[in-house]
Each structure stands twice: as C-alpha cells, then as structure tokens.
C-alpha positions in Angstrom: -11.3 85.9 -24.9 -8.1 86.3 -23.1 -5.3 83.9 -23.5 -4.4 84.0 -19.6 -7.6 83.8 -18.3 -10.1 82.1 -21.1 -8.1 79.2 -22.6 -7.4 77.7 -19.6 -11.2 77.4 -18.3 -12.2 76.4 -22.2 -13.2 72.4 -21.4 -13.1 72.3 -17.9 -15.4 75.4 -17.5 -13.6 76.9 -14.3 -16.0 79.9 -14.8 -18.9 78.1 -13.7 -17.2 77.0 -10.4 -15.9 80.5 -9.5 -18.8 83.0 -10.8 -22.3 83.7 -10.8 -23.7 81.6 -13.5 -27.6 82.1 -12.6 -30.3 84.3 -12.3 -34.0 84.1 -11.4 -36.5 82.0 -13.7 -38.7 84.5 -14.5 -36.1 86.5 -16.2 -34.2 83.5 -17.7 -36.5 81.1 -18.8 -37.2 82.9 -21.6 -33.6 82.6 -23.4 -32.1 79.8 -21.4 -31.3 76.6 -23.4 -33.7 74.0 -22.3 -30.9 71.8 -20.3 -29.9 74.9 -18.4 -33.7 75.4 -17.5 -33.8 71.8 -16.3 -30.8 72.7 -14.2 -32.0 75.6 -12.7 -35.5 73.9 -11.9 -33.8 71.0 -10.5 -31.8 73.2 -7.9 -34.6 75.5 -7.2 -36.3 72.8 -6.5 -33.5 71.7 -3.5 -34.5 73.3 -0.3 -31.1 74.8 0.3 -31.7 76.9 -3.0 -35.3 77.3 -3.2 -35.7 80.6 -0.9 -32.6 82.2 -3.2 -33.6 85.3 -4.7 -31.7 86.7 -7.6 -29.0 88.8 -6.2 -28.3 85.6 -4.0 -27.9 83.1 -6.6 -25.5 85.8 -8.4 -23.4 86.2 -5.5 -23.9 82.1 -4.0 -20.7 80.0 -5.0 -22.1 76.9 -3.9 -24.7 77.8 -6.1 -22.8 78.3 -8.8 -20.8 75.0 -8.6 -24.3 73.0 -8.1 -25.2 74.8 -11.3 -21.8 74.2 -13.3 -21.9 70.4 -12.3 -25.3 70.2 -14.1 -24.5 72.1 -17.0 -22.0 69.6 -17.2 -24.1 66.9 -17.8 -26.7 67.9 -19.0 -25.4 70.7 -21.5 -23.2 71.1 -24.8 -20.5 73.3 -24.6 -22.3 76.2 -26.5 -25.4 75.5 -24.4 -23.6 76.3 -21.3 -21.4 79.1 -23.1 -25.2 80.8 -24.0 -26.6 80.5 -20.5 -23.2 82.1 -18.9 -23.6 85.0 -21.2 -27.3 85.4 -20.4 -26.7 84.9 -16.6 -23.7 87.2 -16.5 -26.1 89.7 -17.9 -28.4 89.8 -16.0 -26.2 89.1 -12.7 -24.7 92.8 -13.8 -21.5 91.0 -14.8 -19.6 93.4 -17.1 -18.1 91.5 -20.6 -14.6 90.9 -20.9 -13.2 93.1 -24.0 -9.3 92.8 -24.1 -9.2 93.7 -28.4 -7.5 97.3 -28.3 -5.1 96.3 -25.3 -4.1 93.1 -27.6 -3.8 95.2 -30.8 -1.7 98.3 -29.3 0.6 96.0 -27.2 1.4 93.6 -29.9 1.4 96.1 -32.8 4.1 98.2 -30.4 6.2 95.2 -29.6 6.6 94.3 -33.9 6.9 97.8 -34.6 9.7 98.4 -31.9 11.2 95.2 -33.3 11.5 96.1 -37.1 12.5 99.7 -36.2 15.7 98.2 -34.4 16.1 95.5 -37.3 16.0 98.7 -39.3 18.8 100.6 -37.7 21.3 97.6 -37.1 20.9 96.9 -41.4 21.1 100.1 -42.0 24.4 100.8 -39.4 25.8 98.0 -41.2 25.9 99.2 -44.6 26.2 102.8 -43.7 29.5 101.6 -42.0 30.6 99.3 -44.6 30.6 96.6 -41.9 30.8 92.7 -43.1 27.4 90.5 -42.9 27.7 87.7 -40.9 25.7 84.8 -40.1 24.5 86.7 -37.2 23.0 89.0 -39.6 21.4 86.3 -41.7 19.8 84.5 -38.7 18.7 87.7 -37.3 16.9 88.8 -40.4 15.5 85.2 -40.8 14.2 85.9 -37.4 12.7 88.9 -38.5 11.0 87.1 -41.8 9.2 84.8 -39.1 8.2 87.4 -37.1 5.8 88.9 -39.7 3.5 86.1 -40.3 3.7 85.5 -36.7 2.6 89.2 -35.8 -0.2 88.3 -38.9 -1.4 85.5 -37.5 -1.8 87.0 -34.2 -3.6 90.0 -35.3 -6.2 87.6 -37.3 -6.8 85.7 -34.1 -7.7 89.1 -32.4 -10.1 89.8 -35.0 -11.7 86.2 -34.7 -12.1 86.7 -30.8 -9.1 86.5 -29.3 -9.4 89.2 -26.0 -13.4 88.9 -25.7 -15.6 86.2 -23.5 -15.4 82.6 -25.1 -19.1 82.9 -25.0 -19.4 85.9 -27.7 -17.2 83.8 -29.8 -19.2 81.5 -32.6 -18.2 78.1 -32.6 -16.4 78.2 -36.2 -14.2 81.3 -35.0 -13.4 79.3 -31.9 -11.9 76.6 -33.6 -9.9 78.6 -35.8 -8.6 80.6 -33.1 -7.5 77.0 -31.7 -6.2 75.8 -35.0 -4.0 79.5 -35.5 -2.8 79.1 -32.0 -0.6 75.6 -32.8 0.8 78.0 -36.1 1.8 80.9 -33.5 3.3 77.9 -31.4 5.3 76.7 -34.1 6.2 80.0 -35.3 7.2 81.1 -31.5 9.2 78.1 -31.6 11.4 78.8 -34.6 11.9 82.2 -34.0 13.2 81.7 -30.5 15.7 79.0 -31.5 16.9 81.8 -34.5 17.5 84.5 -32.3 19.3 82.5 -30.1 21.5 80.7 -32.9 22.0 84.6 -34.0 23.7 85.7 -30.7 25.9 82.7 -30.8 27.1 83.1 -33.9 28.1 87.3 -33.0 30.4 85.2 -30.2 31.6 83.5 -32.4 32.5 86.8 -34.7 33.8 88.5 -32.2 35.8 86.3 -29.3 38.7 84.4 -31.0 39.4 81.7 -27.8 39.7 78.3 -29.7 38.3 76.7 -25.9 35.3 79.4 -26.0 34.3 78.7 -29.4 33.9 75.1 -28.8 31.5 75.5 -25.7 29.8 78.1 -28.0 29.4 75.6 -31.1 28.3 73.1 -28.0 25.8 75.3 -27.3 24.4 76.1 -30.6 23.8 72.5 -31.1 21.6 72.2 -27.6 19.9 75.0 -29.0 19.3 73.3 -32.3 18.2 70.0 -30.6 15.6 71.8 -28.4 14.1 73.9 -31.1 13.6 70.5 -33.0 12.5 68.6 -30.3 9.9 70.9 -29.3 9.1 71.5 -32.6 8.1 68.0 -33.2 6.3 67.3 -30.2 3.7 70.4 -30.7 2.3 68.0 -33.6 2.0 65.2 -30.8 1.0 67.1 -27.8 -2.4 65.7 -27.7 -4.1 62.7 -29.1 -5.6 62.8 -31.8 -4.3 65.6 -32.7 -8.0 67.3 -33.6 -8.8 67.5 -30.2 -6.7 70.5 -29.8 -9.5 72.5 -31.7 -12.5 70.1 -31.2 -11.6 69.3 -27.4 -13.5 72.2 -26.0 -16.8 71.2 -27.8 -16.5 67.3 -26.2 -15.8 68.8 -22.8 -11.9 68.0 -23.0 -10.0 70.9 -22.1 -8.3 69.5 -19.5 -6.7 67.5 -22.2 -5.9 70.5 -24.2 -4.2 72.3 -21.0 -2.3 69.0 -20.3 -1.0 69.0 -23.6 0.2 72.2 -23.6 1.3 72.5 -20.5 3.6 69.3 -21.1 5.2 71.4 -24.5 5.1 75.3 -22.6 6.7 74.4 -19.2 9.7 72.0 -20.4 10.2 74.7 -23.4 10.3 77.6 -20.9 12.3 76.0 -18.0 15.2 75.0 -20.8 15.5 78.2 -22.4 15.7 79.9 -19.2 18.8 77.8 -18.2 20.1 78.7 -21.8 19.7 82.5 -21.6 21.3 82.5 -18.4 23.9 80.1 -19.9 24.5 82.3 -22.8 24.7 85.9 -20.5 27.9 83.8 -18.8 29.5 82.7 -21.9 30.5 86.3 -22.9 31.4 87.6 -19.5 33.9 84.7 -19.2 35.7 86.5 -22.1 34.9 90.2 -21.2 36.5 90.0 -17.9 39.9 89.3 -19.1 40.1 92.3 -21.4 42.8 94.3 -20.1 40.3 97.6 -19.0 40.2 99.0 -15.7 37.0 97.4 -13.2 34.9 100.4 -13.8 35.2 100.0 -17.5 35.3 96.6 -17.4 31.5 96.0 -15.6 30.5 98.9 -18.0 31.3 96.8 -21.3 29.7 93.6 -19.3 26.8 95.7 -18.7 26.5 96.7 -22.3 26.5 93.2 -23.5 24.0 91.6 -21.0 21.3 94.7 -22.2 21.9 93.6 -25.5 21.7 89.9 -25.0 18.4 90.3 -23.1 
C-alpha cells in the first residue's frame, strides 16, 4: 500500500472505478466472495455485458464502474478487497510493492539528517563555540525524528508500500493508528526546526526592531504548532473513524479530515518558510560588503535555511 495512491482510495473504492476488477465466471467463482459472485452474475445477465469475454471485462471501464457500485452496496470492504486481489491477478495487473523504495528512501534521509546533526555538534565542541537555544531546539528536533523514523519503519513492516488488499484488517487498523502518531511527531518536529532557525537569527542579529519581528514570528510558529496539534485529534468525529472508517466504507470522511489538517498546515508553513527566508536578507543586505560577496552570503544563508 502506498501513501500517495492507496490511502486516498481506501474508503472510496476509487480503484474499482478506474481499473479492471472483473474476470470470467469460470475462473472467478471458486475464490470470489459470495456477494461478488452475485454482482458478477447480475451484471453478466445484463444485455450490455452478456457478450463480454474476460479480456474485454478487464479493460472495460463501464463494466468496472458498474461492478464497483454493486460491490459497495453488497460487499464488506474486506470482501471487496479480496475480490480486487483475485480479479487483478486474473487480469494480469501486477501487484504494487514499494517496500524497498520506502525503506531505502526514508533510511537515507534519516541517516543524512543524523550525519549533518553530528557534524554540527562535533564542530561546535571542537571549536569551543557557545551552546545556544538553537542548538537545544535542534537536538530536540532530532530526538523527535528518531521515534518518527521508528514508527515509519514499523508501518512499512506492517504493509505500507503494498496494495491494501494484501494487508490484514488488524495491520490496516494499526497502520492508520500509527499514521496519527506520524502526524503528531511531524507537527512537533517542524515547529522545533523553525524555532531553532528563529533562535539562530536572534543570536547573530543585534538589531532591536529585527529581533522584535523574529520574536513575533516565533510566537506565530508556536501558535500554528499548538493549534494543529490539537486539531489532529478533532479532524474526524468520532476519532475512531480514522482507523475504523475504511471498514465502514467511510473513507471519504477520513480523507476530508486529513485534508482539513494537511492543506491549511502546508499553506501556512509555506508562507512562514518564505517569510523566514526574507527575514535574514533584510539584515544581510545592509552589510558593508561588495555586491558579489553580499549575494554569496545571502545565497549560503538561504540554502542553509532550506
């Protein structure tokens, strides 16, 4: 199950509407759920689909849509997913398996973050530099990243990266519960890293007006973090629907709740990122350097923040 492709269709059965989900009765009746057999029999008794062969059924979007509508009404989510698994195999649709890519990608990013953090701390102690609040906040951010990485690897072990119909109900529920943990840890880590950068600004820029603006920005960052941390637990009512809703065919509610958190949070943080890029430039531009060196310093600063 992949995060970008499978979670959004978990409750809405979008795959049923967009890919082949049927095959000939002779090859399907043995393993198909009873409700799916009823749907298949009902559709094949329809003049529109009566003459379709297996290949035609596998490629027919109208047939897939009609089958999907029937499955939603007559079958449970597990029965529907079992039918998708069987029909996908019969139609020659290869299963998705991104487990290795997920493990390598997340492990690489995590390892790089740890290496850069170690270099920062090592350099600070080697040169005898003063430990600041920005260093403390950066260390806290890394401390949050460790359980974030561990939870993500656990989710991958449970089936994240596979087609959802290859995942047991218990593992599916646990993945959704762990996804909430991931949300919370991400919100905390993002707020901490922005706070660390703002504290760094306070440490190196003495201008009083600038420092007031930075402190106001820091208050706004804290406000965003706290507000969305609280909102995570109210994104769907009752909250248990977040991990049980897919079984009750309420995936649209899960996605609506998640979108209501993700989009506003992403938008506000994008604006905050742009603002935090502009802030140091207002101070660096006034430095007594030639234009070429000034642009070089601004570029290095911007890359460091990004």
